[in-house]
N, C-alpha and C positions, 0 to 999 in steps of 0.2 A: 963689769960689762956684761949683757947677756953675751952667749956665744951665738955664730953666724949660723942661722939656720940650714939645715943640712939641704943641699940642689935637689930638686925635683928629678924622679929616674931618668933613665934616656928616652929618647922617643924616636918613632921611626921617621923617617924622610918621605916616605913612600905618598905621603897624603898632606895636601896641605889646602885648607878649607878658604881662605882668603888672607889678605893682608892684616897685618898686626899695626891699628894706628897710634901714633903717638901724641900724647896726652900733654903737651906743652901748654900753657898760658903763652898770653902775646908778650907780658913780661915775665921776666924768670923771675921765681918764686924760691926763697929758701925755705928752711923747714922750721919757719916762725909761725906764729899764730895769726899773722896778717890774714883777714878774708881773701879768699880767692874770688877771682873776677869771673861771676859767672856770665858774663857777656863773651868771654873767650870762646873759640870753639869747640865744640864735643863731637865727638866723632862717634858715630853709629853705624856698624855697617859701611856702605858706600859714602855716606853721607855725612857732611860735613853741617852743623847745625849754629847758627851763631845765638839761639835763644834756648836756653833749657826746655826740655819737654815739662818739667815740673819746678814751678815758680816757688821760692823760698818762703813767701807770704801763706801759700798753700800748706807748705808743710809746718808753717808755726801753727796755722789755725787748727791743722789735725792734730797737733800735740795739745792744743788748750783743750780740744775736744776730748782726746784721751786721758787727760788730767781729770776731767769733769765724771768720766766713766769711771776714774779710779775713786775718786770721790764718793760716788754713788756707792760702787760695791763697799766703800768703806763704811759708809751708813747702814747699809744694808747688814753686814757683817757685826757691827757693834750694838745695832739698836736694839732696844726691848721693848718693843710697843707693846703697850697695855692691848691695843684692839687687835692684834693678830692672836692667832689659834694659840693656846697654850703649848702646844705641839713644837710651835715652831722657836720656842724660847729654850727646848732639848737639843737643838741641833747646834753644832760649833759653825763656824763662821763660814766655811767652805760649803757645808751642806744648804745652808741658809741660802747662800747665792746660789746655788744651783736652782732650789725651790723659786725662788725670785726670778730666774731667768726664764723659766716656765711660764711663769704668769707672765712676761713680759713680752714672749712669743704670741700667747693668746690676745693681749691687749695689741700686738703689731697687726695681728690678722683681721680683728676688728676694724681696726684704723683704716687697713686699705681695702678693706670690704664697703665700706662708707665713704671712700674718698673721692671727692667731685673731680671732675676733669678741670684742668685747669683754662681759665679763660685766656683769649689771643692778644691781650694787652695787660700790662702791670703784673705779670706773671708772677715773679717773686714776690711782690707786696702783697699779693691776694693770697700767696701761700702762706706768707709768715704771719698774715693777719687773721685767715679764716681756717688752716688747715695744719698747720705746724703743729708736731704733736707732741708728748712729753718727751723726757730724757731716755726713759727706758727702751719705748718704741723708736727712738731713733738711733739706741744703741743696738737693736737687733737689723735696721735697715742698713748699717754702719755695717753689720757682720755679712748680711747678704750681699751688699755690692763687693764685698771682697772676694765672692765668687763670680766673678763677672761675667763667666761665661752663662752660667746657670741663671743668671738674674736678668741677662740681657735677652735669652731663649723663653725662659718664665712670662718675661714682659710680653710676649708674644702669645703663648700658650694660655695665660691665664688672663682673663679679663680684667680680673681685681687688679692689676697692675699697670694696666694702661696709663692711668693718669699721673705714676710715677715715672713711667716710661716717656710721657710726653713734656715733664719736669725736666728730665733729664738731656732730651734733645734739645728742646727750645733753648734752655739754658746748660750748657755744658759743662758749666762749674756751678750748678745748682748747688751742691751739697756744701762746697765751700762758699759759693754767693751767701746761702742762710746762714751760716756761720759766723759771716762775717756781719751780716744785720743784727743778728742777736749780740754778738761780740763777747759775751761771758754765759756759759751754757750753766754755770752752778748759779750765778746770781741772776740769771736770765727771770722774768717775770712775762708770762703769756699774755698775749691780748685779750681782753675779754670774749671778745668774737671766737677765738680759736678753743679757750675752755669753755664755753658754752656749746659750740659745736661738737668739741670732744665728747661732753657729757650726754647729750640728746642722742649722739649716731652711736656710742658705744655702752652706754649705760653704768659707764665706770667713773671714778672719781680721776682728776687729770692728775693730782700727784700719785705717782708711782708708788710711794710707801702708803699712804691712805689706801689706794688701791688694793694692795695686796692684803688690808682685812677685810675686803669686799668681795674680791674674787676668791671663791673657796671651791667653786666647782667646775668642772671642763663639762660642756655639752657634748654629747657626741649622739651618733645615729648607732643604732645597733647592726653590725655587719650582715647579719643573718635575715631579721624581722622589721628591721627600719624603723624601728619603734625610737622616739626621742627619750635619751635617757642623761641624768645628770650624775656624774661620779665624783669625789671629792678628790682634790689635788694630792693631798698627804694624809695617811692613816696611821695608826700605832702600829701595825701589824706590816707597813711596808709595801701595801698594794695600791696606794693611790697613784692617780694618773701621771703625777710628777715623780713617781718613784720606780726605781729598777725593775721592782718587781709587780707592776701593775698586773691587776689582774681585776674582770666585775663581771656579775652574773647579770645578765639583761632580766629584769622583771618582768617581762614581757613572755618570754620564750625559751629562757634559763640559759641561753646559749652565753658560754664564758668568753668575754671580750678581754684579748690581749693587745699590745702593741704590735704584734706580730699579725693577728687577725685582722686589725685596722687597716693594715698594710696591704694586706692580701686583697682587702674588699677594694681598695683604692686601685691597686693594680689590675683588678679583673673588671673594673667599671671603664676604667681607662682602656683596655684590651677590647670592650665588647662596645665601647663608642665608635661607631664605623665612622670612617675617614672620608666618606665622600656625602659632601654637605646637600646634597640634594635628597638623600634617603633618610627615612625616620631615625632619631637617634635614639637611643636607649639608656638611661641610668646615667647620663653625663651632657653636659652643653657644648656647644660647638667649641668653645674656648679649648676645651681638654679633649680636640679629636687625637692628638699627635703625643706621642711618647717623649719622654726627656731626653735629651741628648741627641735626638731625630732630625730638627727640622732645618738646622743652619748646617749649610758650608761654605768654602771660599767664593763660592759662585753666587751667596745670596740665599734667600727663601727657597727650599728643595721641599716642596709637598710631595712630589714621587718619590724621591728619598726616603722621606718618613713613612711613606705608605708602604714602601716596599719593604722596610725593617720590619714595620709593625705585621705584615702578612706573615713575613718569615716567622716571625715568633706566636703568631696563629697558627703555623701549620706544624708547630711541635705538638706532640703528646704529653699528655691528656687532652690538653686544652684546644686541639684542633678539631673536634668533634663539635664546638661550639660555633666555628667559624661558617655559618650559612646564613642565610638567608630567615630561614625557619627561626632559627635561634637568635638572631638579631629582633626581629618582633617581638620575644617573649620578653617581659618587663623582668625576671627572673633568671636571665640568661647570666648575671654576673654572679650571684650565689652559686646557682649550679655549676660554674667554672671553678668556685672559690671552693665547694665542697670536692669537685673531682682533683683537687690539689690538697685534698686534706686540711683546707687553710694554713699551710705552710709553704713561707718561702725557699724550703730547702727543696722541695719538690719543683718549682720554677728553675731553681739552679740545677738540678739534675736533668731537666729537658735542656738545658741552654747548653750541654756536653755535647749533646748531638748535632748542634750546628758546627759547619765546617769552621767559621771563626767566630767564636762565642765571645769576644772581648767587648763588643759593643752592647751583647744584649747583658752582660755581668753590669756595665757601666748604666742602663738604664735603670734593672734592677737593684741597684744601689740607691736609688732616688726614692724608693719606696719603704718607708720607716713607721709610718702612722698613717692617720686619716689627712692631715694637712694637705693642701694641694701644691705646696712649694716643692721643687726637685732638690732644695737644700733643706737637710735637718738644723734648724736654724737653733734651738737649744745647743746644740755641740758646737755649732759655728761661735756662737757667743762666746762660750766657755773655753774654745781653744784659742780666742785672743785673750783672754785672761791674763795666759802667762807674759804674752809680748808687750801689752800694757805694762805689766807689773814690772818689767824690765825695764822697759823705757822711763817709767816713773822714778825708778832706783838709781837711773843717771841723771837726776834731777831737771829732763827735758820736758817735763809736762809742767814745771813752774810758769805760770805767766809773765815773770820777770826775768826767765834765766837768758833767753836771747835779746834783751832789749836792747843793749848796745852792740854796734857793728862790728866791734873786736872780737865780741862774745859768739857770734853765730858762725865762725869760722867750721864748728862741727856739720853744721847744715849745708854749708856750701861743700863741702868736703863730701858729704854724704851724697849729693846731688850730682858731683862729679864720679863717684863712684857707681852710682847708678847708672850713668850713660856709660860706660864701661862695661858694666854687667850684662847692658842691653847688646853691647857689641860684641860681646864672647858669643851671646846667644845668637846672632844673627850669622856668626860663622860655625857655629857648631849645632847642626841640624839635627843630632842624634842624642845630644848630652842631656843630663838631666844638672839642671844649675841650680844651687840653694844658695840663698843670701844671706847676708849676715843682718845685724838689727839696724844698722844705719841704713843699708841698702833696703831693706825690707821695709822700712819707715817710710821712705821715699816713693818705692813700688806700692805700697798700698794709697797714697797720696794719689798717685797718679791713675790708679784704680777706681778711685773716688767720682772721677770724671769720666763716666762711663764710655759713652760715644767717641770721646776724643781721645781716650785712651785705646780705644780700639782704632782709631784713624791712624794715631801713632804708630802703632805696633804694626801696622799694615804698610805703613808708608817708610818706615825706619828700620825697621826689623825683617820686612817681607812676609810675616806670616802674626795669627795672634797668638797670645801669650797667657793661656790661662792661668790662674794660681789655686794650686790643690790644696787645700788646708789641712786633710788629712791622711798623712803618709806614714806607713808602719815604719817605727824608728830606726830599724838596724838598714834598711833601706836609703832612707833619708843619710845617715851618717854616711854610708858608703859613697852615696853621691857627695856630699858635703866635701869628702876626702878628694874626691876626683876634681872638685871645683876650684880647691885650695891650688892644686898642683897645677892644672889647666890655666887659673889666672898668672901665676907666678913664672910659669913658663911662657905665658903670652906677652904680659906688661913688665915683667921682670921685678916685681914688690911683692911682699908678702899679702897674701888676700885677709887674713886676720892677723891682729896686732895686739889681742888680749891676752895671748900667752897661753892659749889652748892649743893640745896636741892636734895631729890631723886625727880624726875619730874613727874612722872608718880602716879598712884593710887596703894593705897595696894594692896598689892597681896596674902599676908596671906599665908593660907596653899597650895595656887596652886603650889608653888617652889617646896613642897616635891616630886611632880610625876617629876618633872625636873631635878633636882641637885644632884653630890654625895653628901653625907654628910662626912664634915671633922670635927675631932674632934680635930685634933691637930692643934695648932697655932703656931707660926713663933716667937719665941724670936732671936733677931738680924737676921729677915729675909731680904733677898736681895729685896723683894716686899714693903718694909718701905722705904718710899722717905728719902734722906738727910735732916737734918732739916735747913740747910743754902743755900739752893737751890730753890729760890721762884719761877723760869723757871718751875722747875721739878713740881712743885705744878699747876703751871697754866696750864702745859700742860696735866694734867689728867682731864680738862674738856671735858665733852662728844662732839665726834667728831659728830656732827649735821649738816655737811656738805651734807648729802644726804636724808635730809627731805623736803618732799615738804607738800603742802596744796591742799587739795581741795575745791576750794572757791564755797561757797552756800550752803555748808552743815551745818543746824542751829546746829547740836551736834558739830561740831568743831570750829565754833563761841564760844559757850557757852563754850568749855575747853580751850578755849585760853583766853578767857576772866578771867575764874577762875583762871588760871595758874599766869596771871598779876599780879590779886588781891593777890595772895598767896606769889608772890616775893615781892609786895609791903609790905604787912605784915611783912615780914621776914626780909627786912630791917631796917624797924621800929624797931624791936625786937633788932636787930645789934646794932643800934645806942643806942639804951637804956643800952646793956650790956658794950658798950665804955664807956659811962658816970660813968658806976657803977667801971668802972676800971677790967672788966670779958674778955675782949676783946681789943685787941691793937689797935693802930691807924694803924699801918702796915695790921695787919689781915683786916681790915677793908675797907682799902684802895683796896688790892689785891682782894677783892671779889667783889667790886664794879667795879673793872677795865675791866671785861670781861662782857658778855652779858649772860643773864639767857639763858639755852638751848631750843632748841625747839620751842622757840617765834618767831622767824624771819625766816621761812623757804621760799623755792623757791615756788615760786605759781603755782598750776595745775589747771588749769580751764577745767572744764569736756565739753568736744564736745557731749558727750554721757553718760547718768546716767543709769545704768542697775544694778541689782544686781549681775552682774558676774564683772565687773575691770572698772573704770572710766579711761576715755581717754580724752586726752586735751592736753594743751598748756601750755609748761612753761615759764611761763614769766620773766622777769628780774624786771618789774615796773609795775605798775598799769597803766591804760590805759593813754596816751598822744598823744600831738596833731599830730603827724606824726605818729601814730600807735606802739604800742608796739611789739618789737621784738618776735622772739617764736620759740620755735621747738617743739616737741612732746614728752610726755613721759607716762609711766602708774604706777598704783601702782598695783604690782603684789600679796600683801597680806604678801610676804615675808619680812623678814629683812634684816638689815646691813648683817647679815653673817647667817650661814647655819641655825640650827636648823632643817634639814632635812624635811622640809614641803612637803610631797609628790605631787610633779605636773604629775607625770606619771600617775597618778589614775591605777594603776593595768596593765600597759604595761609592763615594764620591768625595776624593780629596781629603783635607783636613778639615777640623770642626772650625765652622766660623760662627760667628754670635753677631750679626749684622743687628743693629737695634731697628724697633720698626719705625716703619713709616707711619707716623702718627697723624699725618695731613688727609690720610683717605678713612 
């Protein structure tokens, strides 16, 4: 039998942010595998809910969708298509998947650029019949929706996303309603009209595997001379658009094009698009007048706030010289501004240091990674989801038959209950960074896929919007998970994770006293205690570290990783000794060994620029390799996987709000 976990460190009694609710069901439960009654009361903040915020049907649909994505990745990594470029055959599976995701993002952009506005009647049926995209595009949309703050605001800033926003508002569960209509994404055969519309609007084959044989080049505009050029996605020397060392000389002006220079051109175009609609626009459409992370507050859309932030950025040197009516009428103002910055994002970062409160500027700057209009770097977003999907698949949960019987669905009922407790802890912890486990993260993701309803549920039950940051520096995240584990056990009287992992971060002691409500009541027969005979439930309480990124080259990070690896090794030695002494069963020892210690295998984040503000860089799927690593851009904003209400507004107007657009106007 395992030893009892050590108690959490002492907490100060000086602060109490709210009562600790009890999670009793209406009927006492034992630790058997009998399914929990999801109609029992759920406590979130000061509210008692008689129906869960997330339906088990939606979680199951989400799992089936994740299974389809896992199957797609397997097909790509193991495929040896004769129609693909010979270079693709030289890549290993992970490298091939990264290349494929780059193509999927381009296909997604072409789809949204040509997506028609939904009709007022029979919306879902018309969408499925005429506009439903291929699985790879649906995969990119899925990753985009799991950045809910960015997607909601982009739906206002970018006109191309308005049809999707309309669908989300008119059908609050349109993602799941569509999946339910399709039934099986792997076996699904698109309607003839949907396939025909796709080909005519995008110019690409509907099937993503066939499309990869055709989509060989990325169309770009030269940042300097604006000439249209076509660059290959992959080259033998690793300088293709989908590779880490992308570079290309413009044939018209011999300007060297890099991903960073594309990002600078996009930033200066947005900065020089004037925010007063009645004045002439230079270099951008009216849908791009406002910068990312500036347009929404808790009070709704606030254009004055967005204008104020933009003016503050335009007041910084050296770009302040271009903030005049004279320059606004000059069609070359964006290029001139980029030239003053030497086409480097680092120059903008240096300027941000002169702001009194630079965090909002750093958040905005992190949205500029290439020429694409989205505030989320979607290649990196999809790749980061890969770790989560693999772990859920390894639990067996993505199998269509896994939860067919009611008694088998106990894991999902248990995850839904824990998710509500997770929200409850957030509601009383205004300044804590709370990190989910795999099972909680699954339900949380499912909730986020119902965008407008998710926002409403957050406001009503938690009191504020909870964003999902899927790119957190690895050791910042591990310390936050340490705090979450201790806070959960203090509040609810049961361990947060049952998978056998040690707390990953440093001991935080009295720090939690300022962060967590003090619950003195514990949970006999609690719904938060896992069934003893469901090992897959224990494994699902493993930390969800899919959003972990590492900033390479920082000595402190390398030392911390070495220390954590050493700690994990010593722990395994102690566990082996306990098995020999009869203090731990072979089953427990094997279960602990079958999953990777958390926060040791992050997605790499190679800094292109290192300043005290925020690191910018490339999310790499692997280390350097002969043909060049594939990459997308990502940032570490200093926020956690979930809220904690770190104020990025810095005295502007409250916290960020991501109200969905009013699509009736």
